N, C-alpha and C positions, 0 to 999 in steps of 0.2 A: 940193435935194436931198435923197436916203435918208441916214441915218446907218449906218456900219457898226461893229458892236460886235463886242468881243473876249468871248467867253464865259468860256474860261479858256486857260493856258497851261503847258505841262509841260516838263522835261527829265529826260536821264539824267545821275546823276552824272557829272563826266568821269573819261578811264581814261586813266593817262599811255602814251605810247610804249611798247609793249610790255609793258603792264600788265594790268589785271581786264576790261578788254574786249577786248583783243587777240584773243581766240579767236572774238568774235562777228562774223560775215558783217555789212558795212554794210548792206545788204539788210533783214537780220532786225533790225539795231540801229534803222535807219529805222520799221519795222513796229511794233517795241515802242511806240515814242512815238507812234505813230498809234491802235493799239488802245488805250493807256493813257488818250488824250484822248477817244476815242468813250466808252469805258466811263465816266470819271469826269465827263463831260457831259450822257450818257444821251441825245444826240443818235442820232436815228436814221440807222443806218448808211446806210441807201438814200436818205435825204436829201443827202447830202453830193454838189455838184456839179461840185465838183475839189478836187484835191491839187497843190497848188503847191510842189514841193519844192526848195531850195537846196542846191548841192552846186558844188565847186569843182574836184575831182580826178576829173573824169567819165573815168575810165580804168579798167582792169581789173574789180575787184569794183564799181565805181561806175558802170559803164559800161551801154549799152544801155537809157537812160532810166530810171536808179535809181528815181526817183520811181513811175514804173509798177510797178515791181519791187517796192516797198515794199509797194505797194496790194495785189499778187497774192500777198505774202506774209504780210499781214494775215491774223488771225483773224477780225478782224470786218467788215471791209471786203468789201462784194460786188465781183466782178471786174467789174461795168459801174460802177465808180466811177472817172473819168477823173483821168489826172495828166500833170502837165509838170515837167523838171525843168529849172532856171535858174540861170545863173550871172553874179554880179555881185562875184566874188570875195569878199572877208570880209563883204560886205553881202547873199551871197545869199540867207539865209534871212529877213532885214530887209526884202529887196525882195519876198520871197512874201507878207510881211505886206501891205506897200504895193500888191502887185497882186490879193491879196484884197479888201483895204478899198474898191480901186477897182472891182472888179468887184460890189460890193455896192453901192457909192455910186451906180454907172454903170444900177441897177437889174436889170442883167442876168443877176444870180444873187443867191441868198439866203443859202446855207449853204457855204464854203469853208476848207478847211484847210490852213493856211500849214505849213511844216514844213522842217526842215533835217538834214543828213547829213553827216558826214564821220568815216571811220575812218582817220586819220594814219598808223596805224601799217599797215595794210592797202594802203594807196593814199600813199605817203610825197609831202610834197608836193613839187611841181613836175615829179614823174615825167612828166605826162602831156604837157609839150613836151621836156623832158629825153630821154626814151624816142624819140622821134620825130627829135630832132638826132642822138642817137646812131647811130641805123640810117638816116642819111643820107637821112630822109624830111621834110626841111623844116624852116625856120626860122618861128616866128611873127612874125618882125620883115620884113615885104615892103620891097621898094625903096623904094616910096613913103613908107614909115616910115622908113626909113632916111636918106632925103633930109630930111626934116623935123627928125628926131633923130640926127645923124649920131655914131655911135660909143658910143651910148648902149644900154645894156642896163638895163633897168628893174629895181631892187632897192628893197625894202621898209628894207634894213638902212642902205643910204646914206641913204633918203630921212629914215630916224628918225634918223640921226647928223645929217644936215643940219637937223633941226628943233632939236636940240639947240643948235647953233651959231648959229642965228638966233636963238632966244630967248634965249640966253645960260644956259642950264642947266650945272650941273656935274654930275660923276660922282656927290657925295652927296648932290645932289637927285634923282638917281634912283634911289639906292639906297635912298634913305629911302623915297621912293614906294613901292618894291616891298615894303620892310618892311611897310608898313602895309596894302598889300594883303593880305597873309598875315594879318595881324594882325587884320584885320577880317574875313576868311573865316574863322579859326579861332573866332573868336567869335562869328559867324554859325552855322555847324557846331554849337557846343556848345550854343548857345540853341535850335535845333530850326527856325532860320530857313528852313532850305531843305527840312523835311520835304513841305510841301505841295506844293511846286513838282517833286520828283523823281519820276521814272519808275524804279520799283526793277527791276533787272534781276537774272534768275537766272544765274548764271555757275559753270563748273568751274573750283574751285582744286585744288591738290596736297590739300588735307586734304578733298575732296568739294564738294559743291554750297554754295553761298552765295550771299546777297544783296549785291548792289552799290549800296549809296547814299548813300556819304559821297566827294565829288571826291578825286580820288586825288594831285590834284598839289600839296595845300595841304601846306606845310613847317610841322608843330606845332612844331617845335623851331627853327624859324629866329630868328635875332638879326641885329640890324644887322649886326653884326660877321660873323657868316658870308657875308650877302650881299654884304656889300662885297669879301670875298675872293673872289669868284668871277672867273674869268680873263675878261679881255676880247674881245670878238666881234672886234675890230681894235684894233691895239697903239697905235694913232694916236686910239683913238676911244675912248669914254664909254660905252657901252653892253656890258652883258653877257647872259649867259643868264639871270640872277637879275631882270634889269631887263626883260626882254621876256616876251611871252608864252609858255605852255607849249603843245609840241605834244599836242595831246588829240585822244582820241575819244569821239565824243560823238552824240547826235539829240535834237530838240526839235519840237515842235508847238503850234499856236495855233489856235485854231476863232474863226471871222471872221463873224458872222451880221448881217441886217438885221432891222431892227425886225419886219416880219411874222413871220419866223423866230423871233425868240423867243416871240412869242404864241402863232404855230402847235405848237412844238415843249415849250413852256413852260420854255423856258431863263431863266436870270438871269445877267446879264452881270456881269462885272468892270468893263467901261470901255468906254467909246467913243474913236473914232479921231478926234482933232482935228485933226491937221495932219499933212499928208503931203510931205515935202520931198526932192529927190535934187538934187545939182549937181556940176560938174566943175571940177578947175583943172589946176595944174601936176602932168602925169604923173612928173615926175624926184623933187622933194620929194614928190610923192605923198599921203604921210600927213597933210598937213596940212590937207586941204580941209574936216574936219568945223567945224574954226573957222568959215567963211564959212556953209556951208550952216547953222549953228545960226542965224548972223545974219538969212540969207532965210527958213527956218523961223520963227522967234520972230515977225519982221515981217508975215509971211503970218497968222501966228495972232492977232498984236494982243496978245502978250504979253510981258514982261518977263524976263530971266531969272532975277530974283528971285521972279517970281509961279512957277516951276516948284519943285515940293517936292521931288523925287528925281530926278538925274542918273543914266543909264548910258550910259558912254563907255568903246568899248571899248579895253582896254590891250593892244595890239598891242606897244606899246612905250611904257614910262612919260614919254618924251619928250611921247607925243600926248594925254593926256589932261594931263599939265601944262601943255602950250602952250593948250590948251582952255581951262583955268581961267584963266590969265592973259589970253587975249584977250577972254572974255567976262565977267570978272568974278565969275564965279560963286562959288557958296559951296563951298569944300572939304569942309564937314561934310554936305552932299548927294549929294555923287559916291561912286557906288559905292559905296553903303554896306556891302554885305556882301562887299566886295573883288571883285576883276575877274580878267582872262583871265592876268595875274600870277601868281595862286595859282590859280585855278579851272580854268584851260587855254581855250584857243583853239582849238574844233574848226570852224575855216573855215566852210564853208557852215551849220553848224548853228549858230553863234555869234547868229545875228540873232535868232531864235526864242528862243534859249536866254538872251539878255539881256533880251529881253520878258518871259519867265516870271518872271524874278529880279527886273525892276522892277514887275511888277503885284502879286506877292506881297509886295515890301516895302511897294508905296504902301498896300495892304489890311492891313498889319500895322500900318502906323504910323497909318492914319487920314486919309490925305492925299488930295488931289485931283488935281495935274498931276504927269505924269512924262514926261521925253524921254529918247530914246534916240538916240544916233548911231555911226556907225563908221566909220573910214577905210577906204578899198580900194583895189585895185591899179588903177592907170592914173589915180589921181588924181580919184577919185568919193568920193562920202559921200549915205548917208541920214542923213535924222533925222525920227524918229516921235514926234508928240506925244500922249499919250493924257490921255484924263480920266477918273477913275472915276467910276461911277455907283452 
């Protein structure tokens, strides 16, 4: 079977809700990552056979095939470049990487861009469903679905609290994990660890034109006490906004190619795609599936958890990576070494390729070999991607 290689991956620095990226239309935000990827890798734009764009909120400014619109808004890609937009909830652009790799491994395509976009400021989370329900245009929950799950309205917040209860975590556990996420992100930013992976964005500010290159959600003044003092999301629960992922605007992109394309276009890859896995489980607890997907991925790869040098487990809520650590027995020192979504933000459909950019560049900086990335996703689904540096 042909091998799929990742030549490089990039992401914009995260923008807070209503923050520094709020003035950028999501189509243009996505196009910026596509252009940066093409420019930095040196790939012939005409060689790109498809763009697979992850996006969760496919409404408003992200409607009407946002992936194709991003290609058309690009400065570098010709209008002959195809594109498709996919939704696997928070794992949308991780699935884009896996679809791109599968296209290469099948021998049907040689050069594919996997990408993601989410402007959570301009297309707020959940509005694509809430708007239609408010206007009397129907509910996503069908009679057949209601019969199987009576009275259940899917809630990631409830799922995250269910994980807390099931695995016996305390609020102190969650707060400390959140604090450490910020501390790692602060250290990485000050050390320039993100510089190689970030797409500089020119933005307008009250002071004039500026470059957005630093993740806006990092609390550089965070203390354990300030995090612990944030109001509970549910008075009877344990999670707060501080121990949950930040709403975020951002885009990301990765170039996936075949060995033949490496030779033809003179490309040097960062990594090969070692193992692709996607599984599904309980849609009510919802966010626990990365635990079991990781078991399956490692078995398929013929690797143990301690063979993996770095892990990126999306910090949708602090309870998710904490449960993953406990279940897998993984080394906490290898987890989200530059911080995660609690500090850096979680731009939904862009997070998959965003995490891959961070994982690959962190592996390269440390001279390490294997990386594992996993995401919890709506509906109780999880992707796991294992990469091997080359």
